[in-house]
N, C-alpha and C positions, 0 to 999 in steps of 0.2 A: 685268024677270028678275031672278034671284036672283043674286050674285057667285060665282063659284067658289072667292075667294078670302077667307081671315080676316087684315083687316090690322093691320099692328101701330102701335102710340101712335107715330109717327115725331117727335112733337113735344118726345120726352124727352132729356136730354143725359145722354152717360154719360164722366166722366172715367175717360181710359186710360192707362196706364201700360206702358212698356215696358223699364226701365230695371232691374230686379230680373226679371222673368218674360221677358220678352225678346218680352210677346204685347200682343193686345187683344183684344178681345169677341172669346170663339169659342163654338167646342162642343165636345163628348167626340163622338169618332167611333164605329163599332160594329165587330166583329169580321168577317169572312168570308173566303170562300176564292176569288179571294186577298184579303188583309185589304187594303183601300182606305182607308180611315180611320184615324185613330192615336188615341193612350189618352193620350196626355202631355198635362197642361194647358198650354192657349196655342195649340190647334191652329185652323186654321181651320175658319168651321162651312163642313158640307157639305150642299146641297140635293140631292138625288137627284130624278127624276119629270121629268114633261114640262112639268108646270102649277106658276107659281111669282108671286109677287109679290115685287118686288124694289122697295124704299121708299130712293129717293136722300136724304140726310142731311147736318145739319153736326152734327161731335161737336168735343172737344176730345182731342187725339193727345200724350202725353207720352213720347218717347223719349228724349230727352237730359237731362231736367229740365227742360226748357221748357214751355209748354203752349201747343200750336200748332193753330190751324183745322184741320180734317181732313174732307175727304167723303168719305163710305161708304155700303154700303150692306148695307141691314136691321141697322145698327150696329155691322157688320163691316168689320175694315182689316188684311189687304186685302178684298174682297168676298167674299162666300161661295164654295169651290166649288160649281160647276154639274157635276153627272153626268146625261148623257144616254142615252142607247142610239142607235145607229145607226137608222136607219128611224122613231122617234119623230117626229113632228111636236108643235114646241114651243109653245105661248102663255105668253109671257113680258107681266106686266104691269106694268112701271115707272112708280114714279111719284115725283112730282119734291116734296119737301117745302122743296126752295131756296130763296132767293132771287135766284138768277138762273137760264137757260135752261142743259138736261144734256140730256145723250143717252149712251147705249150702244152700243159698236161689237162686233160680234160677230168678232172677228179671225180671221182665215184659215177662215171659213166660208161657204160658196158659198151663197148665198141669193137671195131679189128685191130688187130696187134698195133699196125704196123702206122693206125690212127692216133695211137695212146698218149706218143711224146715222150718218149723217155730215150735218149741220145744213147748209144750203143746198145740198146738192146733193141728199141721197136724200129727205128730208122738212124739215120746219121745226124740228127739235128738240121739246125739252117744256120746254115753260113753266112757271113755280113755278105750284105747286097744282094742275098739271093730271097727266094719264098717256096713256103710249104702250100700245098692246098689239101687242108683236110676236110673229109666227108664220111658222113654217119649217119647212119639212120637211128632216130631217138625212141626204144622202144620202151623208155621210163616217162618218171612225171616227178617233178619234188624239187628242193633247193640243194643247190649242187655251186662248185666253185672250180678257178680253173689259175693255174698259176705255171713259171718257169720250174723246169725240172734241168735247168744250166748253172751251173756253177750256184754262187750266193744271190742271183738274181732276184729270186723268191722275196730274198730282205728287205731290197732296195725298191721293192715297188711291184715288180711283174706279181700280180696277183689281182682276182676280180670275183666277183660274183658271177652261177650262172643258173636261172630260172627255167626249169622245162613244168608249164602250163597242163594240166592233168585235161584226156581227149573228154573224161569221162565226167559228169560232176564229182565233186570230192565229197568226204563223207562228214564235212563240217563247213557250217557258213560264219562268212566275215564281210566286213565292209571294205577296209583298204588292208593294203597287203605291202609291206618295208622291208626290204631288206637290212640287215645289221650285219655289216661285217667287221670284224675285230681285227686288228691286226698290232704288231709294235713295229715301231719306225726307231733305228740305229745314225746319227752323225757318223758315226764309226765307219770305215769302211771293214764289211764283216769277213776279209780275209785276216785283218789284223785283230779281232775279235777272236777267233779262230784260231791262230796263233798262238794267243792270252792264253786260252782256255787248254792247249795245247803243254804251253810253260806252266802257268798254273792254274788249275782247274778250278780255285777257288777265287780266283780274281775280281769276281763280278760280287761275289756275297757280302755283303756289306753291313749283313745283319747278323754277325757273328756272335757268340754269348758273351757277356763282361763279367767283370769282378761284382759288378753290381747283381747280376743274376744268379749267379754262385751264391752270393748272399742269401739273395733271396729264397733261391731255392733248398738253401739249406735251414732256414725259417719255418719253411712248410714240410720237406719232405723227411728234416735232419741230415745231421750232418755226413754221416758213415751213407746211408742209400746216395747223396749229392758226389761223394767222392766216388764212389762205387761206377757211377751214372758217366763222370769227366773221365776215370781210369777208360771205361770200356768206348767211350767215342774215342778217346785218345788213338787207345791200342788199335781203332780201327785205322785211324789216321782219318778220319770222316768229322763231317761237322753236322749236327743235327739242323741246322739251320739251311743247308743246303736244297731248297726245293726246287730251284730256279739256276742251269747254270748262268744266265745271262736275266738280269734283272733292272728294275729300273732306275740303276746309277746308269746304263746306259739305252735303255727304252726309252720312249714316248708313246704311249698307250694310245691307239687312232680308234674309232669309230666312224666307217664308210669317212674314213681320209680325215676325219677331224681329229683336232684335238681336245682336253677334255677344253680349254677355255675355247675352244671355237663352238661349241655348243650345237651338235648334229640336231635337228630338229623336224619330227615327224606329225604335222596336223592330223588333227581329228575332230571330230564333231562327237559331244556328249551322248554316249547310248550306243558308238558303233560299239562292234568288232571289229579289233584290229588284228591282223596277223602278222609277226615279226618274223621274218627268217632268220635266224644267228647263224653266224658262219665264222668259224674262227678260220681265217687266213692270216695267223703269224706263223712267223719261225719258230720263235721258240718258250708261246707261253699259254699255260691255262688261264682260263678266267671266271671267277664265279658269279654270273647274272642273277640280277635282281631286279626289282620296281617297286622301292617303297610303295604302300598303300595299294598295289596291285597284284592278283593271282595270275601265276602262268599257267596256262593250261596246253601243255604239251602235246600234239595231234602229229609229229612227224620226225622223227630220228634218220638223220642221214639219208634223208631223199623220201625214204619209208615211211608210209600210215602207220599209227598206232593207235592203239586204245587209250584213247585220254586220259593224261593223269594231272591233276590241279596239284601247284606245288609254289612254296615260296622262291623258290631258288633254285640254278643248277651249277654243275660245272660242265664245262665242253670245253674239251681237250682239243690240242691242237689237229686240225683237217675236217675236227665233229661240223655238223650241223645240225639244228632244232627248230622245228617249227612250232610257235607258243602262239597262241590267241589272248588278246589283254582282253579288257571290257572296262576303260577308261570313263569313269563317271565319278563327280561330286568334287572334282577339282578341277581348276584350267591348265594344270602341268604335273610331269610325272619325270621323274628322274631314272634315264636306263644305266644301271649301274654296275660297269663290269669291272671289279678287280683283279688283280693278277694273284696267281696262288700263294704268292711267297709274300703277300700284301707290301711289296715295293710302290706301288704307282695304281691306277685304273686309269679306263675308258670311260668315257659319260656321254649321252646324249639325253635329249626331253621328247616326250609327248607332248604337245599341248594344242588348245584350240586355234592359237594363235603365235605368228611370229616376233620371238623378242622376249618369251615367258621361260622362266624357268622355276626350278621346284629343288629345294634344299638336297645339297648332295652327303653322303653319308661318308663319313670319315671312313677308312680302312679297318677291318679288322684287325684284333693284335697280333702279330708274329708269331708262326706257326712253328713250334718245336717236335720236331722229329723223336718216335719212343720205338727201342728196339721191336715193341709190336708192329710196327708199320712194318720193317725190315720180313715178319713171318716168324717171328721169334714167340709164338705166344698166341693169346686175343690180342685184339686192337681197341683196347680201351685205352683211356689216355691217363695224363701223369707221365712222372719221372721213375716211380720209383720201381727200380731191375729187382727188387727181391724175388717176385713170385716169378720171374721168367725161367722156364725150362733151364734146367741144367746148373741153377744160378748163374743167370747171364751178368747180374749185375755186380757180382764179387770178380768174376777175370772171363777175361774169353780165350783165355790161351788153354791148352792141354787137358779142354773137354771133349772128348772122340764122341762124336753123337747127337753131344749138347751143340752150345754155341762156337764153342773154338772152329768145329767141323763146319758149322754155317756162315763164320766169319771169317775163315783163312786166310790170310795175309802172307805174301810170299809164295809160298806153296798151296794151293789148294787141296785139300783133302774132302773128298765127297766121300757119301755112301757109292754103294755097289751100284758100279755103272751096267746100264739096260744096254743090249747089244744096238751099235749103230749103225745104221744104215748106209747103202751108197749115196745116200742122199741128204747126208752130212744131219740125219733128224736121229730121232728113235723109231721104228717105227713099231709100233703093239698091237699090228690088227692078231698076232698069236698068242699075245701075253693077257695074264690076268687084269681086268679091268676094275678091281678093286680097292686102286689107289686114283680113282676118278673122281676128281672134285671133291667136296668138301666131305669129310671125314673119312678119309684116307687112312688106312693102317698102315704104320711104319713110318719111315724119313724118308724125304723126299730126295729119290736119285738122280742123277748126275751124270753126263754124258762124259765118253770118257775124254775127249777133247778138252775136257774145263781141268783135267789132274794134272797140277803143275803147272798150270797156263802161267804165266805173269801177266797178261791183259787180264786177270778177273782178280778181283780185291774181296769178293764176297758171294756168299752163296745161297740159299733161303733153303730151310731143311723142314720148315712145317707152312706149307702154303697154301692159301685157300680161294674159293676165289671172290669171296666177298661181296657179291654182287648187291648184295643188300645196303653195304656199305657207301655212306655221303660221302666218303674220300676224309685226306688230311684237314686239317683246319676247319671243317663242315659239321664236325659231329657235336651234337649238343649245342648248336648255338640259337637255338629257339626257334629257327625257321623250318620247315618243310622243306627237304634239299632232295633235288630227284636222285634216285640210284638209276643202276643199268637192272638193278632186280622191277622197277615200275613200267620199265619200257615192255611191250607185247606188241609184236606185228597184228594189225587187223585179220592176218593170212595165215593158213596153218601151217607147215616145214612146204616150201614151194616143189621140193624135190621127193618126197617121202621115204624113199628110201636109207635105210641104215649104213651109217658108214661102214665100207668095205674095210677100211684098216685106218691107222691111228699114228700120226708121224707127230713125236713131241719136240718142238724148240724151246731155249731156252736164251732170254733175254740178260747178257753178261755187260759187265764193263770193268772196269778197272779207273774208278772216279780221279787218283793223284796222276794219273798219266795219261787222263780224258782218252780210254780207249774204250771204245762199241761194238758189240760183236752178237752173233746170233752163235751160241754154246763153244764159246770161244774163239771164234773163227770170224776174222775180218772177212769183207764180201771181197779182198782178192785174193783172198787162199783157200775159199771154200768153193764146194762143188753146189751146181743147182741144184734145188730140190725137183725132180721131175713128177708130173702125173700123167698117170692115162686119161686120155682125151674121153669122157662119159663119165670115169667113178666119180661115186661119193665118197668122199674121204673125212676125216676130223682132223684140225689143228688142235694141237694142245700147244697153250705156251707158259711158259713158268718164268715168272720175273727173278731175276737173281740178284738183283740193284737196289741201290736206293732211291733210285729215280723211277720217275713216271712215263711209260713212253706208250704214246698213240702209234697202231701198228697198223698199215696200210696194205693190202692187198692188191695189186691194180688186175684190171677184168675182172675179175669173180667174185663175185657177192662171196661176205661173209655171215656164217647164218649161227648167232650166238645163239650156246645152250645153257639151260639154268644148272643149277649145282648137281641134278642127278641125271642132266645129259640131254635132255629132253628140250626141244627146239625152243628159242624164246623169241627171237627178235631179229632182222635183218639187218645189216650195218657191211658199211665200206670201209670204216676204221674204226680199231677194237683198240681202247684205252686199258691199260698196262699198270695200277699202280705196283707201287715196290712190294715183294712178298707172297702177290698172288697168282691163282692157277686156273687160266682160263680155259674153255674152249669152243669150238666153233666148226660146224660143217663148211664144206666147200666142195660144190659140183663143179668139173673141170669141164665146161662147158667150150670151152674159146681156147682155140687152136693160137698158139708161140709163145714167143718170150716176156716174161712180166717181169716186174720190179715188186717187187716186197720187202719193206722197211721202215722203221721207227720215222714219225714225221716231225719229230725234233729234226731240224734242219743239221745241226753242226753235229749232231749223232749220225744222222744216217754220212757223213762227210767222213767220220771218225770210224766208220765201218759196220754198223748195225743197218745192213744192208743184204738181200740175196737176192738170187734170181730164180723166178719158179718157171720151167717149161711144160708146158699141155703139147705132148705127143701123140701123134694118131695111132 
């Protein structure tokens, strides 16, 4: 039988530079109404249609003046933009020309388990010199992305945008349609980065507080409060500036594969409505996105349409997508500014009426300093004054049973009364009193027995809240209207309609100094799968016991996020969990098979924050 494909010569190697042009191997787009591709040099390759061959290969990239190994798809970094139509039956033959196994996961696409692309769960992976045929029907529309689920290939180039055009007219109008794919590039071997994090978790934290910071804080807050603050963080052996495990010291932040100096440009005509499909395809970086001079009207989250909400800025977690509409007029150029959460760098591009124009690039916001409130110990107000914290946290972190000592246990964890653990390595609350559900829960947070005395846990939260209306660390009170999860409301009601039949609570746990990450204190290799019965409607409650933000992705099933009162709010495929939060979502187990469930911070997943979910008939 003749193949429907025309294979490319995958053995060639191409030198790619990103210093001046800010781009890599690319193709030119076409104009249509609305215009979906771009005309400036260095734009991503776009593949349209239901049948393609994708060749995964190794090439040399140069974004910083240094030649570095990259993993590419059809010679492109990022991988080509794939544009399908809702209802298409997609056939993608993926060839592996690497000397190692590879895979592609279609993030957010609902499909059979053997098409999901997770080696060891849904299939065996793609061996060197072999190919795998992905076939699935698209019963959804919106903005998604795809990436490797093998080793650290996602970090070094194997990621791309995936757009599914709606079969029916969309509930909003626009004239142009641009993908804005954010990512973090490193010249270091990601295996070396991971090894360094395991040995020195703060290796890439170049923003630690100094003596000058101490003197400034003492003048502002008083000497006693400042000493108490330093003592509290010292006893925890944590840094209040540790927002990102890997920051701008190791990363160059890219927008559609272009460095900030490359100035990716999307063209518009004054008065047009421009749809930007924001995708965070990075390995480890959260981005705060704004376009000075323009409002962002958010119309979709994770591919699903939402009631439009207009903001100045939004935070996009790793693996999340947001569709926004902007209406540029009154000036010829606008800067798309995406600063990293730790303020160590930024990606940027330009919307302009013609090539070569630029707008002023904002300076990154001030460095962010965490407080005990961010860890779930009291309200989430700013500042450094610990005296008002529950149990006198600012004075001492030891020996305070039921207070901060229990919350911030070191060495041996001191949890509250443990709820009964189920055989699913979770806590089944189907028969329990739900008075502790959501915000305003009575009493202190309980913790699973597997956290007690666990050397892989360095802290626990005792007063978590949903905080859905919180803009996030570093975004509060900045003078801009910032999107929150509370702003997101799906255009449809609960797609299932049933109340959850049971509840499973999982804790996001870790040890910063040892760089260990887990669910319920159990890394993937030691944990039993979470088992769901086919067809059931259940609630998953997540509690973040760590001081890091975790974007949690459940493969194969939708996550229907609830509001603080337990009502359906918005459908997502990735739910971000800030430190000290407790959030819940409903899941309908309507897809048989073995599915991955993990933190989408690549090195956290590798370090153990990964579970298998099994849906049985």
